[in-house]
MIMAR-151326 format. One record per residue: x negated, y, z of N, C-alpha, C, O, CB in turn. Coordinates in pm, whole numbers, padded with zeros to 5 digits, always signed. Each point is the difference from the previous one (the first is absolute). Glycine has a CB too. Layout:
XYZXYZXYZXYZXYZ ...
END
This chain:
-03997-01057-00090+00069+00119-00051+00145-00002+00047+00066-00104-00007-00217+00111-00196 +00199+00104+00252+00136+00012+00052+00102-00005-00114-00027+00039-00113-00059+00096+00308 +00205-00184-00160+00110+00004-00096+00055+00141-00004+00045+00052+00102+00011-00296-00060 -00058+00307-00157+00044+00138-00012+00131+00014-00076+00040+00112-00032-00277-00045+00041 +00305-00179-00039+00131+00003-00065+00102-00065+00092-00018-00114+00043-00088+00107-00274 +00212+00080+00259+00103-00049+00091+00136+00005-00070+00031+00096-00071-00164-00017+00272 +00211-00184-00181+00135-00010-00055+00098+00000+00117-00014-00079+00094-00067-00049-00300 +00179+00216+00198+00101+00010+00106+00139-00022-00059+00026+00035-00115-00173+00124+00246 +00235-00216-00051+00138-00022-00039+00089+00079+00096-00022+00001+00121-00030-00233-00216 +00152+00297+00039+00098+00070+00084+00140-00030-00052+00019-00040-00115-00186+00224+00168 +00264-00164+00033+00141-00010-00037+00057+00141+00003-00014+00072+00099+00036-00309-00006 +00044+00276-00201+00071+00127+00002+00147-00032+00022+00048-00105-00042-00217+00219-00114 +00240-00024+00222+00136-00032+00044+00107+00091-00060+00118-00014+00030-00218-00069+00178 +00058+00176-00292+00096+00091-00061-00028+00013-00148-00106-00038-00048+00128+00164+00263 +00076-00073-00288-00017+00027-00143-00122+00089-00022-00080-00023-00091+00329-00001+00053 -00260+00127+00121-00111+00094-00012-00053+00030+00140+00077+00040+00088+00019+00062-00301 -00226-00120+00233-00058+00023+00133-00149+00031-00011-00062-00021-00104+00234-00132+00206 -00225+00204+00008-00142+00030+00011-00053-00069+00126+00041+00033+00111-00014+00191-00232 -00118-00320+00103-00057-00076+00110-00141+00048+00028-00085-00001-00090+00228-00199+00031 -00169+00241+00181-00133+00047+00040-00098-00117-00004+00026-00106+00059+00076+00287+00086 -00214-00162-00213-00101-00105-00016-00124+00021+00086-00094-00079-00010+00177+00049-00219 -00087+00132+00310-00121+00035+00073-00057-00117+00080-00121-00022-00002+00205+00254+00015 +00000-00307+00058-00054-00110+00082-00059-00111-00086-00096-00065+00040+00264+00119+00138 -00111-00078-00298-00058-00098-00092-00139+00046-00048-00094-00079-00008+00327+00010-00065 -00242+00197+00041-00128+00053-00047-00106-00006+00110-00115-00035-00026+00238+00186-00133 -00083-00117+00280-00096-00007+00112-00044-00144+00027-00115-00023+00036+00222+00227+00064 -00017-00300-00118-00036-00142+00015-00102-00041-00107-00098-00068+00030+00326+00020+00067 -00204+00090-00221-00093-00033-00108-00137+00063+00025-00103-00065-00022+00295+00048-00138 -00194+00141+00205-00126+00068+00029-00075-00075+00110-00119-00028-00013+00218+00250-00054 -00030-00255+00173-00062-00073+00113-00057-00134-00046-00113-00035+00033+00274+00147+00127 -00081-00187-00237-00040-00135-00040-00107-00002-00110-00069-00100-00017+00296+00025+00080 -00239+00184-00137-00095+00004-00111-00144+00022+00044-00093-00048-00064+00275+00134-00076 -00201-00015+00249-00134+00037+00041-00055+00120-00074-00114+00041+00023+00077-00278+00032 +00116+00295-00144-00042+00119-00075+00026+00123+00088+00109+00014+00056-00059-00126-00282 -00148+00199+00237+00019+00120+00082+00009+00128-00081+00059+00098+00044-00180-00213+00137 +00062+00114-00301+00003+00118-00086+00023-00044-00144-00058-00099-00045-00098+00225+00201 +00241-00052-00227+00026-00033-00140+00137+00048-00045+00048+00106+00040-00197-00303-00017 +00208+00115-00107+00129+00031-00061+00097-00112+00034-00037-00117+00001-00073+00247-00189 +00234-00093+00216+00107-00098+00023+00104+00021-00109+00058+00108-00013-00099-00114+00266 +00064-00099-00330+00100+00002-00106+00120-00081+00047-00014-00114+00042-00163+00139-00223 +00296+00035+00173+00125-00067+00035+00080-00012-00128+00028+00100-00066-00028-00011+00306 +00037-00212-00277+00062-00026-00130+00128-00083+00014+00007-00095+00078-00233+00105-00184 +00326+00029+00031+00130-00067-00004+00021-00065-00137+00003+00070-00101+00091+00095+00269 -00080-00300-00174+00015-00067-00129+00146-00017-00044+00034-00097-00067-00246-00021+00117 +00298+00213-00014+00142-00010-00034+00042+00120-00085-00053+00110+00017+00098-00239+00196 +00049+00107-00304+00041+00108-00091+00118+00081+00052+00043+00095-00065-00126-00234-00121 +00137+00104+00302+00106+00081+00061-00037+00036+00144+00088+00018+00085+00084-00129-00233 -00301+00122+00174-00051+00043+00130-00128+00080-00024-00052+00002-00111+00155-00204+00231 -00153+00267-00016-00115+00087-00017-00073+00018+00132+00045-00046+00105+00071+00165-00294 -00230-00051+00182-00078+00038+00118-00012+00152-00001-00027+00060-00104-00104-00281+00107 +00152+00283+00112-00009+00146+00007-00056+00043+00136+00000-00077+00097+00194+00099-00258 -00240+00101+00166-00044+00062+00124+00094+00116+00027+00026+00082-00088-00270-00149+00053 +00295+00073+00159+00087+00111+00034+00006+00017+00151-00070-00069+00074+00205+00031-00282 -00051+00130+00252+00009+00036+00141+00049-00116+00086+00087-00076-00040-00044+00312-00028 -00104-00247+00188+00040-00106+00093+00067+00054+00126+00038-00079+00087-00225-00058-00176 +00203+00266+00102+00050+00058+00125+00152+00012+00002+00063-00035+00100-00277+00159-00081 +00273-00076-00124+00144+00025-00004+00067-00102-00092-00024+00003-00121-00013+00243+00165 +00119-00337+00009+00064-00101-00085+00093+00059-00105+00035-00067-00097-00050-00089+00288 +00056+00281-00172+00086+00065-00100-00071+00019-00133+00066+00013-00104+00053+00102+00289 -00252-00112-00184-00075+00013-00126+00032-00119-00090+00022+00017-00120-00207+00112+00236 +00188-00250-00059+00032-00120-00079+00143+00005-00052+00027-00042-00112-00191-00089+00248 +00254+00182-00055+00140+00017-00044+00005+00095-00119+00069-00027-00099+00015-00015+00334 -00155+00153-00225-00001+00098-00108-00067-00054-00126+00042+00030-00112-00044+00152+00283 -00105-00262-00153-00064-00063-00116+00100-00089-00074+00009+00005-00123-00232+00002+00241 +00297-00086-00044+00101-00086-00061+00104+00083-00075+00035-00030-00114-00070-00141+00295 +00085+00275-00116+00100+00087-00064-00054+00061-00128+00068-00001-00103+00031+00051+00328 -00220+00003-00219-00059+00064-00117-00025-00098-00113+00027+00031-00116-00131+00134+00266 +00053-00284-00118-00024-00100-00104+00132-00049-00061+00009-00021-00121-00219-00049+00239 +00311+00053-00033+00130-00044-00053+00067+00106-00086+00070-00032-00096-00045-00111+00297 -00047+00269-00167+00056+00108-00082-00075+00009-00134+00061+00021-00104+00005+00105+00313 -00196-00143-00204-00082+00007-00121+00019-00122-00089+00006+00011-00122-00172+00126+00247 +00176-00254-00061+00015-00127-00073+00120-00075+00055-00016-00097+00075-00233+00085-00118 +00370+00054+00007+00119-00067+00054+00021-00137-00064-00047-00027-00110+00149+00251+00151 -00031-00308+00033+00042-00129-00057+00112+00031-00099+00100+00063+00035-00164-00196+00177 +00048+00089-00335+00099+00029-00105+00042-00129-00069-00083-00086-00030-00016+00316-00004 +00226-00241+00008+00054-00119-00066-00042-00007-00147+00000-00109-00057+00194+00115+00213 -00229+00107-00217-00033-00002-00143-00147-00031-00029-00039-00001-00117+00221+00164+00086 -00265-00187+00133-00134-00048-00027+00010-00139-00062+00087-00078+00038-00184+00214+00155 +00010-00168-00288+00013-00124-00074-00079-00118+00058+00023-00114-00041+00013+00254-00158 -00126-00116+00292-00075-00110+00062+00100-00093+00069+00076+00043+00086-00282+00103-00052 +00205-00273-00071+00105-00092+00042+00002-00029+00150+00104-00041+00052-00122-00057-00275 -00092+00118+00294-00001-00028+00143+00068+00109+00083+00027-00019+00118-00238-00108-00153 +00239+00242-00027+00071+00106+00071-00083+00077+00101+00056+00063+00090+00143-00197-00123 -00330+00130+00019-00086+00069+00096-00095+00099-00067-00111+00023+00049+00127-00222+00098 +00027+00255-00258-00086+00095-00071-00041+00118+00086-00111+00050-00012+00222-00117-00199 -00022+00112+00299-00036+00111+00088-00118-00038+00089-00085+00084+00028+00323-00004-00032 -00244-00205+00049-00113-00047+00081-00130-00001-00079-00105+00035+00054+00263-00172+00077 -00150+00098-00259-00120+00002-00084-00050+00143-00021-00121+00024+00001+00201-00233-00117 +00011+00303+00099-00039+00139-00020-00065+00057+00126-00103+00067-00008+00290-00039-00157 -00127-00055+00280-00056+00050+00125-00139-00058+00024-00092+00071+00041+00325-00047+00053 -00248-00153-00120-00130-00066+00017-00106+00062-00090-00113+00024+00043+00230-00235+00018 -00080+00238-00185-00096+00059-00094-00045+00138+00043-00117+00034-00014+00221-00165-00168 -00012+00210+00235-00033+00136+00040-00081+00002+00130-00097+00075+00011+00305+00007-00125 -00169-00163+00212-00071-00001+00128-00137-00065-00016-00099+00052+00052+00319-00062+00071 -00228-00103-00194-00128-00062-00031-00025-00131+00074+00053-00022+00109-00138+00248-00152 +00005-00310-00018-00025-00135+00051-00110-00006+00104-00017-00104+00065+00093+00019-00282 -00154+00193+00236-00113-00009+00092-00037+00135+00059+00039+00106-00049-00123-00300-00080 +00007+00185+00237-00063+00117+00061-00142-00038+00037-00028-00113+00040+00250+00201+00050 -00312+00008-00105-00140-00019+00038-00031+00095+00114+00029+00120-00007-00093-00192-00229 +00003+00017+00341-00030+00079+00118-00147-00010+00036-00068-00096-00039+00301+00061+00121 -00282+00134-00009-00139+00001+00046-00006-00062+00139+00082+00031+00086-00133+00176-00224 -00047-00295+00158-00025-00062+00129-00134+00052+00053-00102-00009-00069+00235-00199+00004 -00132+00262+00186-00123+00050+00062-00001-00040+00146+00096+00026+00073-00107+00168-00234 -00097-00258+00204-00013-00045+00139+00119-00086+00044+00052+00015+00110-00185+00192-00061 +00173-00297-00137+00109-00095+00024+00136+00066+00017+00092-00061+00055-00259-00085+00050 +00182+00268-00152+00128+00072+00009+00038+00055-00137-00085+00051-00073+00039+00009+00315 +00174-00071-00275+00049+00063-00123+00002+00150+00019+00039+00050+00105+00099-00253-00162 -00178+00274-00046+00011+00145+00004+00138+00036-00054+00025-00006-00120-00279+00040+00091 +00341+00002+00121+00136+00043-00033+00026+00133+00071-00062+00030+00102+00142-00271-00131 +00011+00318-00025+00040+00124+00065+00072-00030+00131+00043-00113+00024-00026+00226-00247 -00004-00013+00306+00061-00015+00133+00133-00073-00004+00026-00083+00087-00140+00292-00020 +00197-00179-00164+00136-00056-00004+00016-00110-00103+00111-00047-00022-00028+00267+00097 -00192-00263-00139+00011-00095-00111-00006-00145+00043-00068-00037+00096-00035+00208-00238 +00178-00253+00068-00005-00146+00008+00014-00055-00141+00039+00071-00092+00058-00071+00328 -00128-00127-00250+00014-00070-00128+00128-00083+00006+00027-00066+00100-00282+00058-00138 +00333+00014-00069+00129-00067-00003+00015-00092-00120-00050+00028-00109+00146+00167+00229 -00026-00306-00097+00049-00085-00108+00139+00052-00032+00088+00001+00086-00226-00207-00014 +00158+00249-00195+00129+00056-00044+00079-00107-00075-00042-00047-00105-00059+00280+00091 +00214-00269+00068+00090-00099-00061+00110+00073-00077+00065+00090+00053-00114-00257+00132 +00069+00126-00310+00103+00062-00083+00101-00099-00055+00085+00037-00081-00250+00136+00022 +00158-00301+00102+00093-00100-00051+00019-00113+00102+00000-00118-00036-00068+00175-00201 +00083-00019+00361+00009-00101+00106+00142-00043+00027+00095+00039-00069-00297+00057+00168 +00215-00176+00004-00107-00058+00082-00076-00108-00077+00056-00072-00083+00078+00122+00288 -00262-00060-00173-00088-00093-00072-00112-00052+00091-00032+00059+00103+00084+00061-00319 -00110-00230+00172-00125-00051+00057-00110+00059-00088-00002-00026-00121+00107-00194+00214 -00195+00298-00036-00100+00073-00079-00142-00033+00045-00024-00047+00111+00190+00231-00144 -00257-00157-00058-00143-00020+00023-00072+00130-00031+00040+00074-00090-00024-00321+00034 -00122+00275+00130-00091+00107-00038-00142-00043+00037-00019-00086+00086+00199+00265-00053 -00277-00119-00099-00140-00034+00018-00078+00119+00052+00031+00116-00029-00014-00285-00154 -00118+00137+00262-00093+00101+00050-00140-00047-00037-00041-00111+00035+00196+00180+00159 -00229+00017-00264-00138-00029-00041-00091+00105+00062+00021+00120-00019+00054-00228-00199 -00175+00063+00291-00099+00091+00059-00128-00008-00081-00052-00108-00027+00152+00081+00256 -00150+00142-00268-00121+00010-00080-00103+00075+00084+00015+00118+00028+00114-00121-00250 -00233-00068+00260-00101+00056+00088-00088+00099-00075-00033-00019-00117+00034-00191+00253 -00037+00317-00067-00092+00093-00063+00007+00139+00053-00074+00087-00046+00092-00222-00149 
END
């Protein structure tokens, strides 16, 4: 039976960033031997997230950062002692996971879509998991 759970480590280099995960997902698909099913991408951190968004125009990521920072600004009056409450809020709204469809060894994504690891409290050493469910 193939190993269908993969653990990946990445380094984030900014306070807030979006790292494209497509090549990690393609590696997991290739190594799993699964050709059809579901791919779950999960982030076990409370100030980071997984999201799907546009991969063509890098300005989209800039605008996402601006919008999230405007919606959830860093504020001195937050009471969480680590000073990263805005990161926790962004993580909760964006979400810890994404589920994708796998068909014929390819992820079904829109023309401009990619999967991203969203960092909201970097720079950090981060982990994410990919689980392939055959079917």
